[in-house]
NUTI-271612 format. One record per residue (C-alpha): x, y, z. Coordinates in pm, 1 decimal, m for minus. Layout:
        px        py        pz
         X         Y         Z
...
***
This chain:
        px        py        pz
  m14180.2    8049.4   m6624.2
  m14557.5    8050.5   m6583.9
  m14782.8    7745.7   m6578.0
  m14956.0    7835.1   m6905.0
  m15094.3    8165.9   m6775.1
  m15040.8    8184.0   m6396.2
  m14786.4    8100.4   m6127.9
  m14959.6    7776.8   m6024.6
  m15277.0    7594.3   m6122.4
  m15300.2    7416.2   m5786.4
  m15128.9    7624.4   m5516.5
  m15274.2    7972.3   m5464.5
  m15006.2    8225.2   m5561.1
  m15040.0    8585.2   m5673.2
  m14897.7    8649.9   m6017.7
  m14576.0    8849.2   m5981.4
  m14618.7    9183.6   m6158.8
  m14427.3    9510.5   m6175.2
  m14503.8    9765.3   m5907.2
  m14688.2   10077.4   m6023.1
  m14724.0   10392.9   m5812.5
  m15053.2   10580.6   m5836.5
  m15029.2   10884.0   m5612.2
  m14971.9   10740.4   m5264.9
  m15102.9   10397.1   m5369.8
  m14886.2   10106.9   m5484.4
  m15033.2    9839.3   m5712.6
  m14885.7    9507.1   m5822.0
  m14569.6    9336.9   m5693.5
  m14764.9    9157.6   m5421.1
  m14934.1    9469.2   m5282.6
  m15290.6    9408.5   m5154.6
  m15568.5    9389.4   m5411.5
  m15706.6    9737.0   m5473.0
  m16075.1    9823.4   m5529.3
  m16209.2   10113.1   m5730.2
  m16521.4   10261.4   m5886.5
  m16631.7   10539.4   m6123.9
  m16850.9   10844.0   m6075.4
  m17179.3   10881.2   m6263.7
  m17217.7   11258.1   m6233.8
  m17157.1   11519.3   m6503.9
  m16788.4   11607.3   m6470.3
  m16869.9   11974.4   m6531.3
  m17090.1   11968.4   m6220.9
  m16801.7   12012.8   m5981.5
  m17003.0   12002.1   m5658.9
  m17193.6   11686.2   m5752.6
  m16879.1   11507.8   m5872.5
  m16684.1   11601.9   m5560.8
  m16969.5   11488.8   m5335.5
  m17004.5   11154.4   m5513.2
  m16628.6   11102.4   m5517.4
  m16615.2   11152.6   m5142.1
  m16907.7   10912.7   m5088.3
  m16720.6   10650.7   m5291.4
  m16401.7   10704.7   m5092.0
  m16586.7   10679.1   m4762.8
  m16750.9   10358.3   m4888.1
  m16401.6   10213.1   m4937.2
  m16288.9   10300.9   m5291.3
  m15910.4   10321.1   m5315.9
  m15926.3   10485.5   m5659.8
  m16206.2   10685.5   m5819.7
  m16236.8   10725.1   m6196.2
  m16401.4   11031.1   m6354.8
  m16491.0   11066.6   m6721.6
  m16317.6   11336.3   m6927.3
  m16470.0   11320.9   m7276.6
  m16336.7   11660.3   m7386.9
  m16089.7   11935.4   m7296.9
  m16345.0   12112.3   m7077.3
  m16401.3   11811.8   m6851.9
  m16028.8   11738.7   m6840.4
  m15955.0   12093.9   m6727.9
  m16231.8   12077.6   m6466.5
  m16058.7   11780.8   m6305.0
  m15828.0   12034.5   m6139.4
  m16118.9   12196.2   m5954.1
  m16254.8   11855.2   m5855.9
  m15916.9   11733.7   m5733.8
  m15851.2   12051.5   m5535.1
  m16185.3   12025.7   m5354.3
  m16139.5   11654.6   m5280.1
  m15792.3   11723.7   m5140.0
  m15920.2   12023.1   m4941.9
  m16175.5   11789.6   m4781.7
  m15886.1   11578.3   m4653.2
  m15883.0   11288.3   m4901.7
  m15568.7   11183.3   m5090.8
  m15730.6   10894.3   m5281.6
  m15593.3   10880.8   m5638.1
  m15820.4   11012.2   m5911.2
  m15829.9   10861.1   m6259.5
  m15932.6   11033.7   m6582.1
  m16133.6   10816.8   m6820.5
  m16048.7   10903.8   m7180.3
  m16208.9   10799.3   m7509.5
  m16136.0   10944.8   m7855.9
  m15962.4   11262.5   m7733.2
  m15581.2   11255.8   m7696.3
  m15575.2   11628.1   m7613.8
  m15802.6   11567.3   m7312.9
  m15571.8   11290.0   m7195.8
  m15268.2   11517.4   m7218.3
  m15444.0   11780.2   m7006.0
  m15567.4   11526.7   m6749.9
  m15224.8   11362.0   m6717.6
  m15091.6   11688.7   m6573.8
  m15368.8   11695.2   m6309.8
  m15473.7   11352.9   m6181.1
  m15271.7   11053.9   m6066.6
  m15372.6   10820.2   m6348.4
  m15526.9   10828.6   m6694.9
  m15716.8   10545.8   m6859.5
  m15710.7   10521.2   m7237.0
  m15889.3   10273.8   m7462.0
  m15655.1   10163.9   m7743.1
  m15955.2   10082.6   m7960.5
  m16069.6   10442.0   m7987.7
  m15794.8   10664.7   m7845.7
  m15624.2   10709.6   m8183.2
  m15752.0   10420.2   m8393.0
  m16080.2   10427.8   m8586.5
  m16402.7   10244.4   m8506.4
  m16641.4   10266.8   m8801.9
  m16709.1    9893.9   m8850.0
  m16516.1    9899.3   m9175.4
  m16326.6    9590.4   m9289.6
  m15997.1    9679.0   m9455.2
  m15745.3    9439.2   m9606.2
  m15409.6    9563.0   m9475.0
  m15077.2    9456.0   m9618.0
  m14806.7    9415.2   m9355.4
  m14651.8    9742.8   m9467.1
  m14983.7    9929.9   m9441.0
  m15050.9    9775.9   m9102.1
  m14708.5    9879.5   m8972.6
  m14764.3   10231.9   m9105.0
  m15079.3   10255.0   m8892.8
  m14887.3   10136.4   m8585.5
  m14619.8   10399.8   m8656.0
  m14894.1   10664.3   m8674.1
  m15025.1   10550.1   m8336.0
  m14675.6   10574.2   m8189.5
  m14640.1   10930.9   m8313.4
  m14972.7   11035.4   m8156.9
  m14934.0   10833.2   m7836.0
  m14577.1   10927.6   m7745.1
  m14656.2   11285.7   m7627.7
  m14895.2   11147.2   m7363.2
  m14631.4   10900.0   m7243.7
  m14376.3   11178.0   m7203.8
  m14621.7   11392.5   m7007.5
  m14697.7   11097.1   m6779.8
  m14325.3   11040.8   m6721.3
  m14272.3   11409.2   m6641.8
  m14563.0   11432.1   m6396.6
  m14532.4   11083.5   m6243.9
  m14875.7   10990.6   m6376.2
  m14974.8   10626.6   m6408.5
  m15173.2   10489.5   m6702.8
  m15420.7   10213.0   m6767.3
  m15429.3   10071.0   m7117.1
  m15786.6    9949.3   m7103.9
  m15897.6    9728.6   m7392.5
  m16269.1    9663.3   m7429.6
  m16402.8    9369.6   m7631.1
  m16670.5    9580.6   m7795.6
  m16449.7    9870.1   m7904.9
  m16165.9    9706.0   m8092.7
  m16052.4    9925.6   m8378.7
  m16131.5    9849.3   m8742.3
  m15762.6    9776.3   m8795.9
  m15747.3    9515.5   m8517.6
  m16083.2    9367.9   m8618.5
  m15970.7    9338.4   m8980.5
  m15662.8    9136.5   m8888.4
  m15761.5    8946.8   m8571.7
  m16139.1    8958.2   m8567.4
  m16365.4    9005.7   m8267.5
  m16149.2    8775.4   m8054.2
  m15958.1    8761.8   m7724.8
  m15628.4    8758.6   m7913.7
  m15739.9    9075.2   m8093.3
  m15798.0    9236.6   m7753.7
  m15451.2    9131.9   m7641.1
  m15278.9    9262.2   m7952.4
  m15465.1    9593.4   m7922.3
  m15315.7    9646.9   m7575.9
  m14974.0    9506.4   m7658.4
  m14922.6    9756.2   m7941.7
  m14962.5   10043.0   m7695.6
  m14758.4    9867.7   m7426.3
  m14468.4    9813.8   m7667.7
  m14468.6   10187.2   m7746.9
  m14466.0   10267.8   m7373.3
  m14171.0   10035.7   m7317.5
  m13987.0   10195.9   m7608.3
  m14020.6   10523.6   m7415.2
  m13894.6   10350.4   m7098.6
  m14232.3   10420.9   m6938.2
  m14345.5   10139.6   m6709.2
  m14613.8   10292.0   m6485.6
  m14870.3   10090.8   m6678.1
  m15170.2    9880.6   m6574.5
  m15369.1    9683.8   m6831.5
  m15725.4    9553.7   m6856.9
  m15917.0    9324.8   m7094.0
  m16284.7    9394.4   m7029.5
  m16585.6    9228.4   m7189.6
  m16952.0    9184.3   m7103.4
  m16899.9    8812.9   m7171.3
  m16703.3    8655.6   m6880.9
  m16568.8    8378.9   m7105.7
  m16415.7    8626.5   m7352.5
  m16281.9    8834.5   m7063.9
  m16112.9    8541.9   m6887.7
  m15954.2    8408.5   m7206.6
  m15824.8    8754.7   m7297.7
  m15656.8    8810.1   m6959.4
  m15499.3    8464.3   m6969.2
  m15366.0    8526.6   m7319.2
  m15234.5    8869.1   m7217.8
  m15040.3    8724.7   m6924.8
  m14897.4    8452.5   m7147.4
  m14803.0    8707.0   m7415.0
  m14632.5    8947.4   m7170.8
  m14438.2    8662.9   m7012.0
  m14333.2    8530.5   m7350.3
  m14232.3    8866.2   m7500.8
  m14108.0    9068.7   m7202.1
  m14029.7    8798.1   m6943.7
  m14235.9    9006.5   m6698.7
  m14596.0    9108.3   m6642.2
  m14757.0    9443.7   m6570.7
  m15035.5    9482.5   m6312.1
  m15385.8    9391.7   m6423.5
  m15714.7    9565.7   m6351.3
  m16007.9    9322.8   m6360.8
  m16368.3    9389.6   m6449.9
  m16666.3    9263.0   m6646.1
  m16796.5    9559.3   m6839.6
  m17169.0    9628.9   m6869.0
  m17243.8    9357.9   m6609.8
  m17590.7    9494.8   m6529.3
  m17759.9    9524.1   m6191.1
  m17893.2    9309.2   m5905.8
  m17807.5    8941.6   m5897.2
  m17717.5    8939.5   m6269.2
  m17449.3    9205.0   m6229.7
  m17301.9    9052.7   m5915.7
  m17292.7    8698.9   m6051.7
  m17150.3    8793.4   m6390.9
  m16882.5    9009.0   m6225.6
  m16791.4    8741.3   m5971.2
  m16755.4    8478.2   m6243.4
  m16521.9    8689.8   m6454.6
  m16320.0    8854.3   m6178.4
  m16323.5    8556.8   m5941.8
  m16211.6    8303.5   m6203.8
  m15894.1    8506.6   m6257.4
  m15834.9    8583.5   m5889.9
  m15857.0    8209.5   m5814.6
  m15540.3    8169.2   m6020.9
  m15370.7    8470.5   m5862.0
  m15429.5    8701.7   m6159.0
  m15534.4    9058.0   m6084.1
  m15409.4    9358.2   m5887.5
  m15710.0    9593.2   m5892.0
  m16080.3    9528.3   m5950.6
  m16400.1    9713.1   m6025.9
  m16751.5    9569.8   m6028.2
  m16944.4    9763.9   m6295.8
  m17306.6    9773.2   m6182.0
  m17597.6    9971.2   m6322.3
  m17644.7   10115.0   m5974.7
  m17502.2   10406.9   m5778.8
  m17122.5   10364.0   m5762.7
  m17120.4   10338.4   m5382.8
  m17302.9   10004.5   m5414.3
  m17016.0    9860.3   m5618.3
  m16770.3    9885.5   m5329.9
  m16923.3    9625.9   m5092.2
  m16930.3    9372.8   m5378.2
  m16563.2    9443.0   m5449.4
  m16480.4    9399.5   m5081.5
  m16666.4    9068.7   m5064.5
  m16476.2    8940.3   m5368.4
  m16135.6    9053.3   m5241.4
  m16194.0    8917.1   m4890.1
  m16201.1    8561.3   m5027.5
  m15826.6    8580.0   m5092.1
  m15707.6    8738.5   m4767.2
  m15610.9    8399.3   m4620.3
  m15609.1    8184.2   m4932.7
  m15232.0    8146.0   m4935.1
  m15258.7    7927.2   m4623.2
  m15481.4    7663.4   m4778.5
  m15397.7    7293.9   m4747.5
  m15186.8    7178.7   m5044.5
  m15371.6    7032.0   m5341.2
  m15230.1    6730.6   m5518.6
  m15060.3    6855.9   m5832.1
  m15140.1    6751.6   m6188.4
  m14998.7    6404.0   m6245.5
  m14953.6    6447.7   m6619.7
  m14660.8    6688.7   m6663.4
  m14382.3    6774.4   m6905.9
  m14028.9    6900.1   m6845.5
  m13865.2    7148.3   m7080.6
  m13498.1    7169.8   m7174.4
  m13428.6    7391.4   m6872.5
  m13584.6    7145.5   m6629.6
  m13905.6    7345.5   m6574.2
  m14202.1    7119.4   m6502.6
  m14549.1    7224.8   m6616.2
  m14877.6    7032.6   m6623.2
  m15011.0    6890.3   m6946.5
  m15369.9    7007.2   m6946.8
  m15645.5    6791.1   m7097.2
  m15826.6    7110.9   m7197.9
  m15736.2    7439.8   m7362.8
  m15754.6    7729.4   m7112.0
  m15754.2    7980.2   m7399.5
  m16040.1    7830.0   m7599.5
  m16369.5    7691.9   m7472.9
  m16441.7    7325.6   m7529.0
  m16677.1    7132.5   m7305.3
  m16533.7    6822.8   m7136.4
  m16640.2    6513.5   m7327.1
  m16886.1    6301.3   m7128.7
  m17133.8    6028.5   m7208.8
  m17503.4    6089.7   m7156.3
  m17683.0    5939.5   m6859.9
  m18044.4    6016.2   m6948.2
  m18065.9    6397.3   m6946.9
  m17719.2    6459.7   m6797.7
  m17395.6    6491.2   m6991.4
  m17284.9    6476.3   m7354.5
  m17403.0    6791.9   m7536.4
  m17711.1    6844.6   m7322.6
  m17753.5    7168.3   m7128.9
  m17630.3    7145.3   m6768.5
  m17898.6    7038.1   m6522.1
  m17995.4    7209.5   m6195.9
  m18048.2    7016.4   m5871.9
  m18265.8    7183.4   m5608.0
  m18176.1    7073.8   m5255.2
  m18499.4    7022.8   m5058.5
  m18348.8    6795.1   m4794.9
  m18413.3    7047.2   m4515.5
  m18771.4    7127.0   m4615.1
  m18936.6    6839.8   m4428.0
  m19246.1    6688.1   m4586.3
  m19253.4    6802.7   m4947.5
  m19594.3    6898.9   m5086.3
  m19698.3    7002.3   m5435.1
  m19699.1    7365.6   m5319.7
  m19335.6    7329.0   m5209.0
  m19217.5    7291.0   m5567.0
  m19335.5    7635.2   m5673.5
  m19008.1    7790.8   m5556.2
  m18805.9    7566.1   m5788.7
  m19017.1    7629.5   m6097.6
  m19323.0    7399.5   m6073.8
  m19674.4    7532.4   m6004.3
  m19958.8    7285.6   m5946.9
  m20324.8    7364.3   m6016.1
  m20541.0    7115.2   m5819.6
  m20857.0    7213.3   m6007.9
  m20716.6    7109.3   m6345.4
  m20465.8    6861.4   m6201.3
  m20197.0    7016.5   m6421.7
  m19848.7    7150.9   m6366.7
  m19703.3    7473.9   m6506.5
  m19328.0    7460.4   m6559.2
  m19113.0    7774.0   m6577.9
  m18801.3    7823.3   m6790.9
  m18600.6    7820.0   m6466.4
  m18742.0    7492.3   m6333.7
  m18498.9    7257.7   m6156.4
  m18436.4    6926.1   m6330.4
  m18387.8    6727.5   m6009.1
  m18481.6    6768.9   m5645.4
  m18278.6    6613.3   m5367.1
  m18498.7    6487.9   m5082.9
  m18229.2    6345.8   m4855.0
  m18376.6    6085.9   m4620.0
  m18730.6    6156.4   m4740.3
  m18936.5    6058.1   m5043.4
  m19204.2    6233.5   m5247.4
  m19544.4    6063.7   m5230.5
  m19724.0    6239.2   m5518.5
  m19700.2    6212.7   m5895.9
  m19424.6    6436.0   m6026.1
  m19444.8    6674.2   m6321.2
  m19321.1    6501.8   m6634.1
  m18972.5    6656.7   m6648.8
  m18880.6    6641.5   m6279.0
  m18672.1    6362.7   m6123.9
  m18567.0    6285.3   m5767.1
  m18238.5    6210.1   m5592.0
  m18252.3    6057.4   m5243.7
  m18017.3    5890.2   m4998.7
  m17922.9    5529.9   m5069.3
  m18079.8    5415.0   m4740.7
  m18433.8    5514.3   m4846.8
  m18406.3    5458.7   m5220.6
  m18530.6    5094.6   m5206.5
  m18863.6    5230.1   m5077.0
  m18913.7    5466.3   m5371.5
  m19239.6    5389.0   m5553.8
  m19117.1    5495.0   m5899.0
  m18753.2    5405.5   m5953.7
  m18768.7    5528.3   m6312.3
  m18773.2    5881.9   m6172.1
  m18592.7    5836.9   m5839.3
  m18220.3    5764.6   m5804.8
  m17986.0    5703.5   m5513.2
  m17706.5    5927.8   m5387.8
  m17408.7    5733.0   m5255.9
  m17104.0    5838.8   m5061.9
  m16769.3    5748.5   m5213.7
  m16723.9    5457.2   m4971.2
  m17080.3    5331.3   m5033.8
  m17008.6    5332.9   m5405.2
  m16672.2    5157.5   m5385.9
  m16787.6    4895.4   m5134.2
  m17142.4    4850.5   m5265.1
  m17294.1    4626.0   m5525.8
  m17552.8    4818.2   m5723.3
  m17615.9    4682.5   m6074.1
  m17346.1    4824.6   m6301.6
  m17606.1    4987.6   m6528.1
  m17809.1    5147.6   m6245.7
  m17818.2    5523.6   m6270.5
  m17686.9    5666.5   m5946.6
  m17518.8    5974.5   m5807.5
  m17193.7    5952.8   m5610.5
  m17074.8    6233.1   m5381.1
  m16700.8    6297.9   m5419.8
  m16465.8    6527.4   m5228.7
  m16202.9    6630.7   m5484.7
  m15960.6    6702.2   m5202.1
  m15955.8    6335.4   m5096.9
  m15744.0    6061.3   m5245.7
  m15916.6    5862.5   m5517.1
  m15898.9    5533.9   m5319.2
  m15996.9    5299.7   m5599.3
  m16263.9    5528.5   m5737.1
  m16129.5    5531.4   m6093.3
  m16133.8    5153.5   m6130.3
  m16487.7    5137.1   m5995.6
  m16606.4    5407.0   m6236.6
  m16480.0    5209.0   m6534.1
  m16719.1    4928.7   m6442.5
  m17025.9    5144.1   m6365.2
  m17160.4    5314.5   m6675.4
  m17456.5    5481.4   m6505.0
  m17267.4    5688.5   m6247.6
  m17305.6    6066.2   m6222.1
  m17043.5    6228.8   m6000.1
  m17143.2    6504.8   m5759.5
  m16810.3    6679.8   m5700.4
  m16720.4    6926.9   m5426.6
  m16400.4    7011.8   m5239.2
  m16328.5    7068.3   m4871.9
  m16014.0    7260.2   m4969.2
  m16019.7    7635.4   m4918.1
  m15887.4    7663.3   m5273.7
  m16192.9    7471.4   m5391.2
  m16217.4    7568.0   m5758.4
  m15857.3    7466.3   m5832.4
  m15905.5    7145.0   m5633.7
  m16211.5    7041.3   m5834.8
  m16044.5    7144.1   m6162.3
  m15743.0    6921.9   m6089.1
  m15973.3    6628.1   m6006.6
  m16171.7    6670.7   m6327.9
  m15848.7    6687.8   m6526.3
  m15753.7    6356.3   m6364.6
  m16078.1    6205.4   m6491.6
  m16005.9    6332.5   m6841.8
  m15648.5    6199.6   m6832.5
  m15791.4    5857.6   m6743.5
  m16048.0    5877.4   m7025.3
  m16335.4    5861.1   m6775.2
  m16638.7    6032.9   m6922.9
  m16883.9    6025.6   m6634.5
  m17098.5    6339.7   m6618.7
  m17019.4    6571.5   m6327.9
  m17252.7    6788.9   m6123.7
  m17068.3    7072.8   m5950.6
  m17169.7    7089.0   m5583.9
  m17105.5    7407.0   m5388.2
  m17211.0    7455.7   m5027.3
  m17164.7    7804.1   m4888.5
  m17130.6    7880.6   m4520.5
  m17117.3    8256.1   m4574.9
  m17362.2    8448.5   m4361.4
  m17497.9    8689.6   m4623.6
  m17672.1    8645.1   m4956.5
  m17421.1    8874.5   m5128.9
  m17120.6    8669.4   m5017.4
  m17294.9    8345.7   m5107.3
  m17365.2    8474.5   m5458.4
  m16995.2    8547.2   m5502.7
  m16886.0    8207.2   m5370.8
  m17131.2    8013.5   m5587.8
  m17050.6    8218.6   m5897.0
  m16673.1    8197.2   m5856.9
  m16632.9    7833.4   m5751.9
  m16872.3    7692.4   m6011.8
  m16862.9    7960.6   m6282.5
  m16486.8    7936.8   m6320.6
  m16515.6    7563.0   m6387.8
  m16799.1    7608.5   m6635.8
  m16587.7    7859.6   m6830.4
  m16322.2    7590.5   m6869.8
  m16578.1    7342.3   m7003.7
  m16621.3    7145.6   m6682.1
  m16961.0    7062.4   m6537.1
  m17283.8    6898.9   m6651.9
  m17496.6    7042.5   m6374.6
  m17511.9    7262.3   m6062.6
  m17615.4    7178.2   m5707.1
  m17604.6    7469.8   m5461.7
  m17649.6    7436.0   m5087.0
  m17653.0    7658.2   m4778.9
  m17793.3    7669.3   m4426.6
  m18041.8    7956.5   m4393.6
  m18049.6    7915.4   m4015.6
  m17690.9    8043.0   m4005.5
  m17746.9    8339.1   m4237.0
  m17783.9    8700.6   m4129.1
  m18064.6    8773.6   m4379.0
  m18260.1    8450.1   m4379.6
  m18564.1    8601.0   m4550.7
  m18362.5    8699.0   m4858.2
  m18524.3    9041.1   m4854.9
  m18232.4    9268.9   m4932.0
  m18238.4    9557.4   m5176.6
  m18157.6    9348.2   m5482.7
  m18349.3    9033.3   m5393.9
  m18704.2    9154.9   m5332.0
  m18860.7    8911.6   m5578.8
  m18717.5    8606.2   m5402.7
  m18972.9    8435.7   m5177.2
  m18766.4    8158.8   m5018.7
  m18417.9    8022.7   m4973.9
  m18498.9    7740.9   m5219.0
  m18593.0    7997.1   m5482.1
  m18276.3    8196.4   m5413.6
  m18056.0    7890.6   m5471.2
  m18251.2    7778.5   m5777.8
  m18242.9    8124.4   m5935.1
  m17873.3    8159.1   m5858.5
  m17792.6    7832.0   m6035.2
  m17977.1    7943.4   m6348.0
  m17814.3    8290.1   m6334.3
  m17468.9    8126.6   m6322.7
  m17548.3    7903.2   m6619.5
  m17681.4    8204.2   m6811.4
  m17374.5    8416.6   m6733.4
  m17140.9    8139.3   m6851.5
  m17355.8    8093.4   m7165.3
  m17398.5    7722.5   m7089.9
  m17777.5    7730.0   m7047.0
  m18003.0    8015.0   m7151.8
  m18323.4    8046.4   m6951.8
  m18409.0    8416.4   m6961.6
  m18347.5    8753.3   m7123.6
  m17992.7    8884.8   m7092.4
  m17926.1    9252.4   m7031.8
  m17591.2    9410.9   m7115.2
  m17619.0    9734.1   m6922.2
  m17340.9    9986.5   m6867.8
  m17280.3   10123.0   m6516.9
  m17340.5   10486.5   m6615.1
  m17091.9   10774.2   m6588.5
  m17074.9   11144.8   m6655.2
  m17130.7   11082.0   m7028.0
  m17469.1   10913.9   m6973.0
  m17751.1   11091.2   m7153.1
  m18054.2   10951.9   m6965.8
  m18148.9   10798.1   m6630.0
  m17985.8   10462.3   m6684.8
  m18118.6   10285.9   m6375.4
  m18478.1   10394.0   m6435.7
  m18462.8   10308.3   m6805.9
  m18303.8    9969.6   m6740.5
  m18589.1    9893.5   m6500.2
  m18850.5    9988.5   m6761.3
  m18688.7    9779.3   m7035.1
  m18643.7    9482.8   m6801.5
  m19009.5    9500.3   m6693.9
  m19127.9    9503.8   m7055.4
  m18896.1    9237.7   m7197.7
  m18793.1    8996.3   m6920.5
  m19004.6    8716.8   m7072.6
  m18801.0    8704.3   m7395.1
  m18587.9    8397.2   m7329.4
  m18246.6    8407.7   m7495.0
  m18270.6    8764.0   m7632.0
  m17972.3    8987.1   m7544.9
  m18056.8    9356.5   m7503.8
  m17788.8    9622.0   m7449.3
  m17872.7    9944.8   m7267.1
  m17593.1   10198.2   m7313.4
  m17573.0   10546.4   m7170.7
  m17385.8   10711.0   m7457.7
  m17220.6   10655.3   m7793.0
  m16888.7   10562.3   m7623.5
  m17052.2   10247.5   m7487.8
  m17249.6   10170.8   m7800.9
  m17259.8   10028.6   m8051.9
  m16909.7    9895.5   m8000.3
  m16936.6    9810.5   m7631.3
  m17258.6    9616.9   m7689.9
  m17039.9    9337.1   m7827.0
  m17272.9    9045.9   m7905.3
  m17609.5    9198.5   m7809.2
  m17907.1    9128.8   m8036.4
  m18064.3    9472.4   m7984.5
  m17933.0    9798.1   m7846.1
  m18076.5   10107.9   m7676.7
  m17810.6   10383.0   m7685.3
  m17812.4   10744.9   m7575.3
  m17724.0   10964.8   m7872.8
  m17798.5   11309.8   m7730.9
  m17991.1   11475.5   m7447.8
  m18333.5   11309.5   m7449.7
  m18251.9   11118.0   m7769.2
  m18206.6   10745.0   m7821.7
  m18067.2   10543.7   m8112.9
  m18192.1   10186.6   m8153.5
  m17978.9    9908.3   m8297.5
  m18019.9    9557.5   m8426.2
  m17681.5    9404.0   m8369.6
  m17444.8    9682.6   m8468.9
  m17674.8    9830.3   m8735.4
  m17866.1   10150.6   m8665.7
  m18242.4   10098.2   m8700.2
  m18384.2   10425.6   m8565.8
  m18202.8   10750.4   m8484.4
  m18285.0   11031.3   m8240.7
  m18594.5   10867.4   m8092.9
  m18739.0   11082.6   m7807.7
  m18657.3   10906.2   m7481.2
  m19018.2   10922.7   m7359.8
  m19128.9   10686.9   m7639.9
  m18805.5   10495.2   m7693.8
  m18898.1   10189.3   m7485.9
  m19212.8   10147.5   m7695.3
  m19008.1   10186.4   m8012.8
  m18767.6    9919.1   m7887.2
  m19060.3    9679.8   m7838.4
  m19179.9    9760.6   m8191.0
  m18829.9    9681.9   m8320.7
  m18829.7    9348.5   m8136.3
  m19164.9    9262.9   m8292.0
  m19052.5    9369.6   m8638.2
  m18758.9    9129.8   m8627.4
  m18942.6    8832.6   m8479.1
  m18784.7    8854.8   m8133.8
  m19108.4    8932.3   m7947.8
  m19351.1    8688.8   m7793.0
  m19660.1    8786.1   m7598.7
  m19672.2    8712.9   m7228.2
  m19877.7    8399.5   m7166.1
***
């Protein structure tokens, strides 16, 4: 029996799933995590698709997916496969199918795996709400079975695997009418197709629950695992991915939060990072994510949940003080601007900077003009700076506060804006006034050693929580659950120090170890730390980080990106951008860059940029505005899921999008 949705919430264990054979590759059943990507070329351009497929394989892809939107593309998969095999590569190929069962039936006779989307493979997606009686609903399911069964029988005959790939944004009208736009609706959409497959004794199935919102994605996968375990007493392999993640830091962070949160609990057998970049660039990110779990099974044991229940069969499971299937922020009391219902704060670590000057704050969001003696504060300005053993000797901007070591805190000139950081032993053994606001550094992997009793007496304590355990996220989660079980409501800042040597790996570690906790409602702030002297790219000047001027700015930006991706603090425009494929009807990377350049000052606005009608409007999910390819050189613009302008020439479409933003009050001029 699972612990709610995984094998263990404290000890790292892979979820036991059925084994599925995909060509020469085996997935699930404890086999190594598999990484994959998808081509962006026109499938009818055989040479280009073969060349890109080979580049992806040589970059490390263990599966390559190719779109097959119609019979012609499905038939051309044979030419593509033959040329890839003739070049000496036996990597499994996957046909990506939407809307067209006949294309799937052709492809299933050619490639090693087909992916179908249950929301649009047979079902309808017209944004109609229909009141179904149970009988009418069951009739629709019977119709699906009749249309779906031929594909299952072809797959059985040819030994072809299948992914039932549910997407949050393309749930059918039937599912939406009964379950709404919800994670449980996503699960039921997949389960209907899986039940039909099982009725046909076909088990070469992998499932996915993709969304552009990591919170929705994580909840859907957890619910799916729980549902399979409950109904079938077994689980099928899971393919993980955040759809339409975007590019650059945004895409990497959002993907790491969604994929990493699940991998931390042993859920997932294959992954894809969907970036609005060339597919070869997805593979290194996948590798960096997967590498975190190569030695995770050997971590030091974490103390288990103390609050447990035992069922009639003697199975012990933890009683969680939170709902892993529904977001609810941990209840805390406010200590000034930290905790309660306030947005999580960001702490910028300047302890290694040396003497801090006014100019040194520019990289954490504060620009000082000496001529006017005024500060400009950005939307991504840190709320606190940590100065370590030093102090700041100039007047701070009105919203900024300081954390320093306890040893130097008595010398602080303005104690209304400067607060001490204590170690756990300093806090337990010390004698600060019980109402004094202070920060206490806690290692969640250590025993509590009287900490809980002390916290009950000190109302002004903010905990800065980290873990020295290799399985850090689970360690911190268990500690925070212990606080909740003891009705301790101290705010918690999540502290994550990365010792990875590259920016890309650090992004993944920060996003996974803190983002996973934020998705479960834990955390009232972020504090990220690294040592640039030990990094391979100290100047932070890689391909995706050209705008970053310093390590302090990199850490500050990363904290705000994580909060944005978890929807816990909105500080900038959000872009929901598909990764492109052979269906894309314009240069997605170039267009995304143009839209980002024109709109990146619109704080809190969500803009979807979709390559074709398959990925919009449905796949845009909760975007405010959408830019969707509707034909060669033609764009359709949306507000929400409503069409505003059709067949706009692509050369003027960005300008028309700006006009639409202005028309609906979403535009502000750049100051």
